[in-house]
C-alpha positions as CSV (number, residue, x, y, z in Angstrom):
1,X,-38.5,-3.6,24.6
2,X,-35.2,-2.6,26.2
3,X,-33.4,-5.4,24.2
4,X,-35.0,-4.2,20.9
5,X,-33.8,-0.6,21.5
6,X,-30.3,-1.9,22.4
7,X,-30.2,-4.0,19.3
8,X,-31.3,-1.0,17.2
9,X,-28.7,1.2,18.7
10,X,-26.0,-1.4,18.2
11,X,-27.0,-1.7,14.5
12,X,-26.9,2.0,14.1
13,X,-23.4,2.2,15.7
14,X,-22.3,-0.6,13.4
15,X,-23.5,1.3,10.4
16,X,-21.6,4.3,11.6
17,X,-18.4,2.2,11.7
18,X,-18.9,1.0,8.1
19,X,-19.6,4.6,7.0
20,X,-16.5,5.8,8.7
21,X,-14.5,3.0,6.9
22,X,-16.0,4.1,3.5
23,X,-15.0,7.6,4.2
24,X,-11.5,6.8,5.1
25,X,-11.3,4.5,1.9
26,X,-12.7,7.4,-0.2
27,X,-10.2,10.1,1.2
28,X,-7.1,8.0,1.4
29,X,-6.3,8.2,-2.4
30,X,-7.4,11.8,-2.6
31,X,-5.3,13.7,-0.1
32,X,-3.2,12.3,2.9
33,X,-3.7,15.5,4.9
34,X,-7.2,14.7,6.0
35,X,-6.7,11.0,6.7
36,X,-5.3,11.2,10.2
37,X,-8.2,13.4,11.3
38,X,-10.8,10.8,9.9
39,X,-9.0,7.9,11.5
40,X,-9.0,9.7,14.8
41,X,-12.7,10.3,14.5
42,X,-13.3,6.7,13.5
43,X,-11.2,5.5,16.6
44,X,-13.3,7.8,18.9
45,X,-16.6,6.5,17.6
46,X,-15.3,2.9,18.0
47,X,-14.4,3.6,21.6
48,X,-17.8,5.1,22.2
49,X,-19.3,1.9,20.6
50,X,-17.2,-0.3,22.9
51,X,-18.1,1.6,26.1
52,X,-21.8,1.9,25.3
53,X,-22.2,-1.8,24.8
54,X,-19.5,-3.0,27.1
55,X,-18.2,-5.6,24.7
56,X,-15.4,-6.3,22.3
57,X,-15.5,-8.1,19.1
58,X,-12.3,-10.1,18.9
59,X,-11.8,-11.7,15.5
60,X,-11.4,-15.5,15.4
61,X,-7.8,-15.0,14.3
62,X,-6.6,-12.0,16.4
63,X,-2.9,-12.6,15.9
64,X,-2.4,-10.4,13.0
65,X,-3.7,-7.4,14.9
66,X,-1.5,-8.5,17.9
67,X,1.6,-8.5,15.6
68,X,0.7,-5.1,14.3
69,X,0.6,-3.7,17.8
70,X,3.9,-5.6,18.5
71,X,5.6,-3.7,15.8
72,X,4.6,-0.4,17.4
73,X,5.7,-1.7,20.7
74,X,9.1,-2.5,19.2
75,X,9.3,1.1,18.0
76,X,8.6,2.3,21.5
77,X,11.3,0.0,22.8
78,X,13.7,1.4,20.2
79,X,13.3,4.8,21.5
80,X,15.2,3.7,24.6
81,X,18.5,3.4,22.6
82,X,17.7,6.1,20.0
83,X,20.3,8.8,19.4
84,X,17.8,11.0,17.7
85,X,14.8,11.2,20.0
86,X,13.1,14.0,18.0
87,X,13.1,11.9,14.8
88,X,11.8,9.0,16.9
89,X,8.9,11.0,18.2
90,X,7.9,12.0,14.6
91,X,8.1,8.3,13.7
92,X,5.8,7.4,16.5
93,X,3.3,9.8,14.9
94,X,3.6,8.3,11.4
95,X,3.4,4.7,12.8
96,X,0.3,5.1,14.9
97,X,-1.6,3.1,12.4
98,X,0.1,-0.1,13.8
99,X,-1.7,0.6,17.0
100,X,-4.9,2.4,16.0
101,X,-6.3,0.1,13.4
102,X,-6.0,-3.0,15.6
103,X,-7.8,-1.1,18.5
104,X,-10.6,-0.2,16.0
105,X,-10.7,-3.8,14.8
106,X,-11.2,-5.1,18.4
107,X,-13.9,-2.5,19.2
108,X,-16.1,-2.7,16.1
109,X,-18.4,-5.6,15.1
110,X,-17.5,-8.2,12.6
111,X,-17.2,-6.9,9.0
112,X,-19.0,-8.9,6.4
113,X,-18.0,-9.4,2.8
114,X,-20.8,-7.1,1.6
115,X,-19.4,-4.4,3.9
116,X,-15.8,-4.9,2.6
117,X,-17.0,-4.6,-0.9
118,X,-18.9,-1.5,-0.1
119,X,-15.7,0.0,1.4
120,X,-13.8,-1.1,-1.6
121,X,-16.2,0.6,-4.0
122,X,-15.7,3.8,-2.2
123,X,-11.9,3.4,-2.5
124,X,-12.5,3.1,-6.3
125,X,-14.6,6.2,-6.3
126,X,-11.7,8.1,-4.6
127,X,-9.2,6.7,-7.1
128,X,-11.3,7.7,-10.1
129,X,-11.8,11.2,-8.8
130,X,-8.0,11.5,-8.1
131,X,-7.3,10.4,-11.6
132,X,-9.6,13.0,-13.1
133,X,-8.3,15.9,-10.8
134,X,-4.6,15.0,-11.4
135,X,-4.8,14.7,-15.1
136,X,-6.8,17.9,-15.4
137,X,-4.4,19.7,-13.2
138,X,-1.4,18.2,-15.0
139,X,-2.8,19.4,-18.5
140,X,-3.5,22.8,-17.0
141,X,0.2,23.3,-15.8
142,X,1.5,21.7,-19.0
143,X,-0.2,24.3,-21.1
144,X,0.7,27.0,-18.6
145,X,4.5,26.3,-18.5
146,X,4.6,24.6,-22.1
147,X,6.1,21.5,-20.5
148,X,4.3,18.1,-20.8
149,X,6.3,16.6,-18.0
150,X,3.7,17.9,-15.7
151,X,1.5,14.9,-16.5
152,X,4.0,12.4,-15.7
153,X,5.8,10.9,-12.6
154,X,5.8,13.0,-9.4
155,X,4.0,16.0,-11.0
156,X,1.0,13.7,-11.8
157,X,0.6,12.9,-8.1
158,X,0.4,16.7,-7.6
159,X,3.3,16.2,-5.0
160,X,0.7,14.6,-2.8
161,X,1.7,11.0,-3.4
162,X,4.9,9.4,-4.5
163,X,4.3,7.6,-7.9
164,X,4.8,4.1,-6.4
165,X,2.1,4.5,-3.8
166,X,-0.3,6.1,-6.3
167,X,0.5,3.1,-8.6
168,X,-0.2,0.5,-5.9
169,X,-3.6,2.0,-5.2
170,X,-4.4,1.9,-9.0
171,X,-3.3,-1.7,-9.3
172,X,-5.4,-2.8,-6.3
173,X,-8.5,-1.1,-7.9
174,X,-7.8,-2.8,-11.3
175,X,-7.7,-6.1,-9.6
176,X,-10.9,-5.5,-7.7
177,X,-12.7,-4.3,-10.9
178,X,-11.5,-7.4,-12.8
179,X,-12.8,-9.7,-10.0
180,X,-16.1,-7.7,-9.8
181,X,-16.6,-8.0,-13.6
182,X,-16.7,-11.8,-13.3
183,X,-19.5,-11.5,-10.8
184,X,-21.5,-9.2,-13.1
185,X,-20.8,-6.2,-10.8
186,X,-20.0,-3.0,-12.5
187,X,-19.1,0.5,-11.3
188,X,-22.4,2.6,-11.2
189,X,-24.0,-0.4,-12.8
190,X,-22.5,0.6,-16.2
191,X,-20.6,-2.2,-18.0
192,X,-18.9,0.1,-20.6
193,X,-17.8,2.6,-18.1
194,X,-16.5,-0.2,-15.9
195,X,-14.2,-1.6,-18.7
196,X,-13.2,1.8,-19.9
197,X,-11.8,2.6,-16.5
198,X,-10.1,-0.8,-16.4
199,X,-8.4,-0.1,-19.6
200,X,-7.4,3.4,-18.7
201,X,-5.6,2.4,-15.4
202,X,-2.6,0.9,-17.1
203,X,-2.1,4.2,-19.2
204,X,-2.3,6.1,-15.9
205,X,0.3,3.9,-14.2
206,X,2.6,4.3,-17.2
207,X,2.2,8.1,-16.9
208,X,3.1,7.7,-13.2
209,X,6.4,6.0,-14.5
210,X,6.8,3.9,-11.4
211,X,8.8,0.8,-12.3
212,X,7.3,-1.2,-9.5
213,X,3.9,0.0,-10.6
214,X,4.4,-1.1,-14.2
215,X,5.4,-4.5,-12.9
216,X,2.5,-4.6,-10.4
217,X,0.1,-4.0,-13.3
218,X,1.3,-7.1,-15.1
219,X,1.3,-9.1,-11.9
220,X,-2.4,-8.2,-11.3
221,X,-3.3,-9.2,-14.9
222,X,-1.5,-12.5,-14.5
223,X,-2.9,-13.2,-11.1
224,X,-6.5,-12.5,-12.2
225,X,-6.1,-14.5,-15.3
226,X,-4.9,-17.4,-13.2
227,X,-7.8,-17.1,-10.9
228,X,-10.3,-17.0,-13.8
229,X,-8.7,-20.0,-15.4
230,X,-9.0,-22.0,-12.2
231,X,-12.7,-21.1,-12.0
232,X,-13.0,-22.6,-15.6
233,X,-15.5,-19.9,-16.7
234,X,-15.7,-17.8,-19.8
235,X,-12.1,-18.4,-20.8
236,X,-12.5,-16.6,-24.2
237,X,-13.7,-13.4,-22.7
238,X,-11.1,-13.8,-20.0
239,X,-8.3,-14.1,-22.6
240,X,-9.6,-11.2,-24.5
241,X,-9.8,-8.9,-21.4
242,X,-6.3,-9.9,-20.1
243,X,-4.9,-9.7,-23.6
244,X,-6.2,-6.1,-24.2
245,X,-4.9,-5.0,-20.7
246,X,-1.5,-6.6,-21.4
247,X,-1.2,-4.8,-24.7
248,X,-2.2,-1.5,-23.3
249,X,0.1,-1.8,-20.3
250,X,3.1,-2.7,-22.4
251,X,2.4,-0.2,-25.3
252,X,1.7,2.7,-23.0
253,X,4.8,1.9,-20.9
254,X,7.0,1.9,-24.1
255,X,5.6,5.0,-25.7
256,X,5.4,7.1,-22.5
257,X,8.7,9.0,-22.5
258,X,9.2,9.0,-18.7
259,X,8.4,5.3,-18.4
260,X,10.5,4.1,-21.3
261,X,13.5,6.0,-19.9
262,X,13.1,4.5,-16.5
263,X,12.8,1.0,-18.0
264,X,15.9,1.5,-20.1
265,X,17.7,2.8,-17.1
266,X,16.7,-0.3,-15.0
267,X,17.8,-2.8,-17.7
268,X,21.3,-1.1,-18.0
269,X,22.0,-0.3,-14.2
270,X,22.8,-3.8,-12.9
271,X,25.3,-4.4,-15.6
272,X,26.9,-1.0,-15.0
273,X,27.2,-1.7,-11.3
274,X,28.8,-5.1,-11.9
275,X,31.2,-3.6,-14.4
276,X,32.3,-0.8,-12.0
277,X,31.8,-1.5,-8.3
278,X,33.0,1.9,-7.4
279,X,30.6,3.7,-9.7
280,X,28.7,6.5,-7.9
281,X,24.9,5.7,-8.4
282,X,22.6,8.4,-9.7
283,X,19.5,6.7,-11.0
284,X,16.9,4.9,-8.9
285,X,17.9,1.4,-9.8
286,X,21.5,2.0,-8.9
287,X,20.6,3.8,-5.8
288,X,18.6,0.8,-4.6
289,X,21.5,-1.5,-5.0
290,X,23.6,0.9,-2.8
291,X,20.8,1.2,-0.2
292,X,20.3,-2.5,0.0
293,X,24.1,-3.1,0.4
294,X,24.4,-0.4,3.1
295,X,21.2,-1.7,5.0
296,X,22.5,-5.3,5.0
297,X,25.8,-4.1,6.3
298,X,24.1,-2.2,9.2
299,X,21.8,-5.1,10.0
300,X,24.7,-7.5,10.3
301,X,26.4,-5.1,12.6
302,X,23.3,-4.3,14.8
303,X,21.1,-7.4,15.4
304,X,18.7,-5.4,17.6
305,X,18.8,-2.4,15.2
306,X,20.2,1.1,15.5
307,X,17.1,2.5,17.3
308,X,13.9,4.3,16.4
309,X,14.5,7.3,14.2
310,X,18.2,6.4,13.7
311,X,18.1,4.5,10.5
312,X,18.7,7.4,8.1
313,X,21.6,9.0,9.9
314,X,23.3,5.6,10.3
315,X,22.7,4.8,6.6
316,X,24.2,8.2,5.7
317,X,27.4,7.3,7.6
318,X,27.7,4.0,5.7
319,X,27.1,5.9,2.3
320,X,29.9,8.2,3.2
321,X,32.2,5.2,4.0
322,X,31.2,3.7,0.6
323,X,31.9,6.9,-1.3
324,X,28.3,7.2,-2.3
325,X,27.9,11.1,-1.9
326,X,24.8,11.2,-3.9
327,X,23.0,8.7,-1.8
328,X,24.2,10.5,1.4
329,X,23.0,13.8,0.0
330,X,19.6,12.4,-0.6
331,X,19.3,10.8,2.9
332,X,18.3,7.5,1.1
333,X,16.3,5.0,3.3
334,X,16.6,1.3,2.7
335,X,14.1,1.2,-0.2
336,X,13.1,-2.3,1.1
337,X,10.6,-2.6,3.9
338,X,12.1,-5.7,5.4
339,X,15.7,-4.2,5.4
340,X,14.2,-0.9,6.7
341,X,12.7,-2.5,9.8
342,X,15.8,-4.6,10.2
343,X,18.2,-1.7,10.2
344,X,16.1,0.3,12.7
345,X,14.9,-2.4,15.1
346,X,16.8,-5.5,14.1
347,X,15.9,-9.1,13.7
348,X,13.1,-9.2,16.2
349,X,11.0,-6.7,14.2
350,X,11.9,-8.1,10.9
351,X,10.7,-11.5,12.3
352,X,7.4,-10.0,13.6
353,X,6.7,-8.4,10.2
354,X,7.3,-11.7,8.4
355,X,5.1,-13.6,10.9
356,X,2.4,-11.0,10.3
357,X,2.5,-11.4,6.6
358,X,2.5,-15.2,6.8
359,X,-0.6,-15.1,9.1
360,X,-2.4,-12.8,6.8
361,X,-1.6,-15.0,3.8
362,X,-2.7,-18.3,5.5
363,X,-5.8,-16.5,6.7
364,X,-6.7,-15.3,3.1
365,X,-6.1,-18.7,1.6
366,X,-8.2,-20.5,4.2
367,X,-11.0,-18.1,3.7
368,X,-10.6,-18.2,-0.1
369,X,-10.5,-14.4,0.0
370,X,-9.2,-13.5,-3.4
371,X,-9.2,-9.7,-2.7
372,X,-7.1,-10.1,0.4
373,X,-4.7,-12.4,-1.6
374,X,-4.4,-9.7,-4.3
375,X,-3.8,-7.0,-1.7
376,X,-1.0,-9.1,0.1
377,X,0.6,-10.0,-3.2
378,X,0.9,-6.3,-4.2
379,X,2.1,-5.1,-0.8
380,X,4.8,-7.9,-0.4
381,X,6.0,-7.2,-4.0
382,X,6.3,-3.5,-3.3
383,X,7.9,-4.1,0.1
384,X,10.8,-5.5,-1.9
385,X,11.5,-2.1,-3.6
386,X,10.3,0.6,-1.3
387,X,10.3,1.3,2.5
388,X,6.5,1.1,2.0
389,X,5.4,1.4,5.7
390,X,7.6,4.3,6.5
391,X,5.2,7.0,5.2
392,X,1.6,7.7,5.8
393,X,0.5,6.8,2.3
394,X,1.8,3.2,2.7
395,X,1.2,2.4,6.3
396,X,-2.4,3.6,6.4
397,X,-3.2,1.6,3.3
398,X,-1.6,-1.6,4.6
399,X,-3.0,-1.4,8.2
400,X,-6.5,-0.3,7.0
401,X,-7.1,-3.1,4.6
402,X,-5.3,-5.7,6.7
403,X,-7.5,-4.9,9.6
404,X,-10.7,-5.1,7.5
405,X,-9.6,-8.5,6.0
406,X,-9.0,-9.8,9.5
407,X,-12.5,-8.7,10.6
408,X,-13.9,-10.4,7.5
409,X,-13.1,-13.7,9.3
410,X,-16.5,-15.4,8.7
411,X,-17.4,-13.7,5.4
412,X,-18.3,-15.5,2.2
413,X,-15.8,-16.1,-0.6
414,X,-15.3,-12.8,-2.7
């Protein structure tokens, strides 16, 4: 009898853990203010679960979680030679996801494919609700101030999310919905609504006017088309869906003023920089070239990094030496996650991040986990253009889903 009660309690605790994961997934794309509180509650419930049943649930491949914690450990080590301890302490708070999610992953039970899909659907619900709220709010402000720029770029994110992070969320949902459609699974069981949302997502990303987001949409479409082609099933319908999505993506990007301006700027910027190496950069593409150059210079000079919290001040010094006053004024970070970690904590942390990503890639391929592969493809691509893991919107997204996919070690193929 005691064993039966213990089993029932363990099952209830596991249900609580999945419910907490669904809640975190739902709130993450809505408002970052409440996410840390939910993660803390989830962590506390996981600790209670571990203490109550006196057991841990180490995944068969725990090394990704170990490498996450190692990155946080290197941040702690970097504090010992930091010249800006106050900034370092703030960074510890932001980077807690490197430590908290692996701990949750060790304490909770294995997560099945069904659990992951349930969590992903709740992430979709959060995305859809955010789109509705942001567009409604944007239209309201546009009418109020007679300026339709309020439904584009940063305004569309309601100053809550940078356009790039919002676009990555949207792209991840689009890929999941495309994969789900092939299995006959539709949001709220409604096929027309499902495809309607799929076809609207590229329009929304175009309104966000994130260049990385626009490229990410095309990557998702191409990746899903390739996966469908390899499955050799329903190629006519696949071609039709991918064709419609591609046309919508390209057309909306070209006719949306903010997107078209940023695309034109991106095409012209590299040529402008090569023509005049002393040109002071002002648009985002030129600024990235400047940031990458300065970051590489610092990495070569500091093999173990400049210290936790010191990356921005040190980059500003290099910008001043380069005569890039605008970049210095903006306190521009590396705009590349690999360079960002390299500048701050040197080659050791950069190598740990690369190893973490390689382990996740190998794990997803071996388990034939298509959703995990899509997630990693989007993250790595955006790591090239943004310091993605330096803000809550990026690091929570990455660590949360990476932990769930690691826990899905024995799940069936998506």
